[in-house]
VEXDREN-2710 file (C-alpha; in Angstrom, 1 decimal):
% VEXDREN-2710
k/r/px/py/pz
1/MET/-34.2/33.9/24.7
2/SER/-36.0/31.4/22.3
3/SER/-34.9/27.9/22.0
4/ASN/-32.9/26.6/19.0
5/THR/-35.8/24.2/18.4
6/ASP/-38.5/27.0/18.3
7/PRO/-40.2/26.8/14.9
8/ASP/-40.2/30.6/14.7
9/ILE/-36.5/30.9/15.3
10/ILE/-35.8/28.0/12.9
11/ARG/-37.9/29.8/10.2
12/LEU/-36.0/33.1/10.8
13/LYS/-32.7/31.3/10.7
14/GLN/-33.7/29.7/7.4
15/MET/-34.5/33.1/6.0
16/ALA/-31.0/34.5/7.0
17/ALA/-29.4/31.3/5.5
18/ASP/-31.4/31.8/2.4
19/ALA/-30.2/35.4/2.2
20/ALA/-26.6/34.3/2.4
21/VAL/-27.1/31.5/-0.2
22/ALA/-28.7/34.0/-2.6
23/GLN/-25.3/35.7/-2.9
24/LEU/-23.8/32.6/-4.7
25/GLU/-23.3/32.6/-8.5
26/ASP/-22.3/30.0/-11.0
27/GLY/-18.7/28.9/-10.9
28/MET/-18.0/30.0/-7.2
29/LEU/-15.8/28.2/-4.9
30/VAL/-17.7/28.2/-1.6
31/GLY/-16.7/27.5/2.0
32/LEU/-19.4/25.4/3.9
33/GLY/-19.5/26.1/7.5
34/SER/-20.5/24.0/10.4
35/GLY/-23.2/24.3/13.1
36/SER/-27.0/24.3/13.1
37/THR/-27.4/27.6/11.1
38/ALA/-24.6/26.7/8.6
39/GLU/-26.4/23.4/8.0
40/LEU/-29.6/25.3/7.0
41/ALA/-27.4/27.2/4.6
42/VAL/-26.0/23.9/3.1
43/ALA/-29.5/22.5/2.7
44/SER/-30.5/25.7/0.9
45/ILE/-27.4/25.5/-1.4
46/GLY/-28.4/21.9/-2.1
47/LYS/-31.8/23.2/-3.4
48/ARG/-30.1/25.9/-5.6
49/VAL/-27.7/23.1/-6.9
50/SER/-30.6/20.9/-7.8
51/ALA/-32.1/23.9/-9.7
52/GLY/-28.9/24.2/-11.8
53/LEU/-26.5/26.4/-9.7
54/ARG/-22.8/25.3/-10.4
55/ILE/-20.6/25.7/-7.5
56/ILE/-17.9/23.7/-5.7
57/GLY/-17.9/23.5/-1.8
58/VAL/-15.2/23.2/0.5
59/PRO/-16.6/21.8/3.9
60/THR/-15.2/22.7/7.4
61/SER/-16.0/19.5/9.1
62/GLU/-16.7/15.8/8.3
63/LYS/-20.3/16.3/9.3
64/THR/-20.7/19.2/6.9
65/ALA/-19.1/17.1/4.1
66/ALA/-21.6/14.3/4.7
67/LEU/-24.5/16.7/4.7
68/ALA/-23.2/18.3/1.4
69/ARG/-23.0/14.9/-0.2
70/LEU/-26.5/14.2/0.8
71/HIS/-27.6/17.3/-1.0
72/ASN/-25.5/16.4/-4.1
73/ILE/-23.1/19.5/-3.7
74/PRO/-19.8/18.9/-5.5
75/LEU/-16.9/19.0/-3.0
76/SER/-13.2/19.8/-3.1
77/THR/-10.5/20.8/-0.7
78/LEU/-8.2/23.8/0.1
79/GLY/-5.3/21.8/-1.3
80/GLU/-7.1/21.8/-4.7
81/HIS/-8.6/25.2/-4.3
82/PRO/-6.5/27.5/-2.0
83/GLN/-8.5/30.6/-2.8
84/LEU/-12.3/30.6/-2.3
85/ASP/-14.8/33.2/-3.4
86/LEU/-17.1/33.2/-0.3
87/ALA/-17.6/31.1/2.8
88/ILE/-20.9/30.8/4.7
89/ASP/-20.7/29.9/8.4
90/GLY/-22.3/30.4/11.8
91/ALA/-21.0/31.8/15.0
92/ASP/-21.4/31.5/18.8
93/GLU/-21.0/35.2/19.5
94/VAL/-20.9/38.3/17.2
95/GLU/-19.7/41.5/18.5
96/LEU/-21.0/44.7/16.9
97/PRO/-20.1/46.8/15.1
98/GLY/-16.8/45.3/14.0
99/LEU/-18.1/41.7/13.5
100/SER/-15.5/40.1/15.8
101/LEU/-16.5/36.5/16.5
102/ILE/-16.3/33.5/18.8
103/LYS/-16.7/30.3/16.9
104/GLY/-16.1/26.6/17.6
105/GLY/-18.9/25.5/19.7
106/GLY/-19.3/22.7/17.3
107/GLY/-15.6/21.9/17.7
108/ASN/-14.4/22.9/14.1
109/GLN/-12.7/26.1/14.7
110/LEU/-9.4/25.0/13.1
111/ARG/-10.9/24.0/9.7
112/GLU/-13.4/26.9/10.0
113/LYS/-10.6/29.5/10.3
114/LEU/-8.6/28.0/7.5
115/VAL/-11.6/28.1/5.2
116/ALA/-12.4/31.7/6.4
117/ILE/-9.0/33.1/5.8
118/SER/-8.9/31.4/2.4
119/SER/-12.1/33.2/1.3
120/ARG/-12.5/36.5/-0.3
121/ARG/-15.6/37.1/1.9
122/LEU/-16.9/35.4/5.0
123/VAL/-20.6/35.7/5.5
124/ILE/-21.9/34.7/9.0
125/VAL/-25.4/33.5/9.6
126/VAL/-26.8/33.7/13.1
127/ASP/-30.0/34.3/15.1
128/GLU/-30.0/37.6/17.2
129/SER/-29.3/35.8/20.5
130/LYS/-25.7/35.6/19.2
131/LEU/-25.2/39.4/19.2
132/VAL/-23.1/40.8/22.0
133/GLU/-21.7/44.1/23.0
134/ARG/-18.5/42.3/24.1
135/LEU/-17.1/38.9/23.2
136/GLY/-16.9/36.4/26.1
137/THR/-20.1/37.6/27.6
138/THR/-22.1/34.4/27.2
139/PHE/-19.7/31.9/25.4
140/PRO/-16.3/30.6/26.3
141/VAL/-13.5/30.7/23.8
142/PRO/-12.9/27.2/22.4
143/VAL/-9.1/26.5/22.2
144/GLU/-8.0/23.5/20.3
145/VAL/-4.9/22.0/21.9
146/ILE/-2.4/19.1/21.3
147/ARG/-3.5/16.1/23.2
148/PHE/0.1/15.4/24.5
149/GLY/0.6/17.5/27.7
150/TRP/-2.7/19.2/27.4
151/GLU/-2.8/19.7/31.2
152/SER/0.4/22.0/31.0
153/THR/-1.2/23.8/28.2
154/ALA/-4.3/24.4/30.3
155/LYS/-1.9/25.8/33.1
156/ARG/-0.5/28.2/30.5
157/LEU/-4.0/29.3/29.6
158/GLU/-4.9/29.8/33.3
159/ALA/-1.9/32.1/33.6
160/ALA/-3.4/34.2/30.7
161/GLY/-6.6/34.7/32.7
162/ALA/-8.7/31.7/31.5
163/THR/-10.8/29.1/33.3
164/PRO/-10.2/26.2/31.0
165/VAL/-12.5/23.2/31.0
166/LEU/-11.7/20.1/28.9
167/ARG/-14.7/19.4/26.6
168/HIS/-16.3/16.0/26.9
169/ARG/-18.9/14.1/24.8
170/ASP/-20.7/11.0/25.9
171/GLY/-18.4/10.8/29.0
172/LYS/-15.2/11.0/27.1
173/PRO/-12.9/13.9/26.0
174/TYR/-14.1/15.4/22.8
175/ILE/-11.7/14.7/19.9
176/THR/-11.8/17.1/16.9
177/ASP/-11.7/16.0/13.3
178/ASP/-7.9/16.7/13.4
179/GLY/-7.4/14.6/16.5
180/ASN/-7.0/17.4/19.0
181/TYR/-8.7/18.2/22.4
182/ILE/-10.6/21.4/23.1
183/LEU/-10.4/23.5/26.2
184/ASP/-13.4/25.7/26.6
185/CYS/-11.9/28.8/28.1
186/ARG/-13.9/31.4/30.0
187/PHE/-12.3/34.8/30.2
188/GLY/-15.4/36.9/31.0
189/PRO/-16.1/39.8/28.8
190/ILE/-13.0/40.3/26.7
191/ALA/-11.6/43.9/26.9
192/SER/-9.3/43.6/23.9
193/PRO/-10.0/40.5/21.6
194/PRO/-6.9/41.3/19.4
195/GLU/-4.7/41.2/22.5
196/LEU/-6.1/38.0/23.7
197/GLN/-5.7/36.6/20.1
198/ARG/-2.1/37.4/20.2
199/GLN/-1.7/35.7/23.6
200/LEU/-3.4/32.5/22.5
201/ASP/-1.4/32.5/19.1
202/GLY/1.7/32.5/21.2
203/THR/0.8/29.8/23.6
204/VAL/2.7/26.6/23.2
205/GLY/0.4/23.6/22.8
206/VAL/-2.4/25.7/21.3
207/VAL/-3.3/24.6/17.8
208/GLU/-6.0/27.1/17.0
209/HIS/-8.8/28.9/18.9
210/GLY/-12.2/30.3/18.3
211/LEU/-11.4/34.1/18.1
212/PHE/-12.0/35.3/14.7
213/ILE/-10.9/38.9/14.6
214/GLY/-11.1/41.1/11.4
215/ILE/-12.2/38.1/9.3
216/ALA/-16.0/38.4/8.8
217/SER/-17.2/40.7/6.0
218/GLN/-20.9/40.4/6.8
219/ALA/-23.4/39.1/9.3
220/ILE/-26.9/38.1/8.3
221/VAL/-28.9/38.2/11.5
222/ALA/-32.4/36.6/12.0
223/GLY/-34.6/37.8/14.9
224/ALA/-37.9/39.1/16.0
225/ARG/-37.7/42.0/13.6
226/GLY/-36.9/39.8/10.7
227/VAL/-33.6/39.7/9.0
228/ARG/-30.8/42.3/9.3
229/ILE/-27.6/42.7/7.5
230/PHE/-24.4/44.2/9.1
231/SER/-21.3/44.7/6.9
232/VAL/-17.7/45.9/7.6
END
């Protein structure tokens, strides 16, 4: 597997991001995703905006918002625009053929899901290393939890079959933009993502999780064979 810093992979990811951004039209309300590939898309949108494209972006993280401002992309919120035309985001795993996803490696799964379900279309941009036959094969499911009593929430997740690990950054528990903790939960290959989604949705203390089932419309995948597009 090639490194995320491999110039060839970055070039292919940029091609995939550009292909997603090419779908934007004047007047669109656009969800702006988080993560390294989504950041390439934001930069590409910035170029189109400087060339005259008129869109309004709704960012999924404070980091994305700062990057969008750097590229002079007009921003708004879901409160002002509860229905978006299209969102462009990355993913940690993409299961084919149905485009089920694990997202949240960057810690923004709550806002990413809110933006995704508020968008008429969700376009995912990834490199081919993110393609899997079954979710959970290589990446844990990020589960955002209330900080109060998080240990008891972790025990409930263990009872559901998870091996939860509290996410840390710089030696301290990672805190999301919304003030919560993240438990990275390994389930192994997930036999039924919809059933696991129902379990997580019903677990007290869980705010949101990184399973995105039946939400993505299209995945644009960069790899050694160039750029491929998968749709549902």
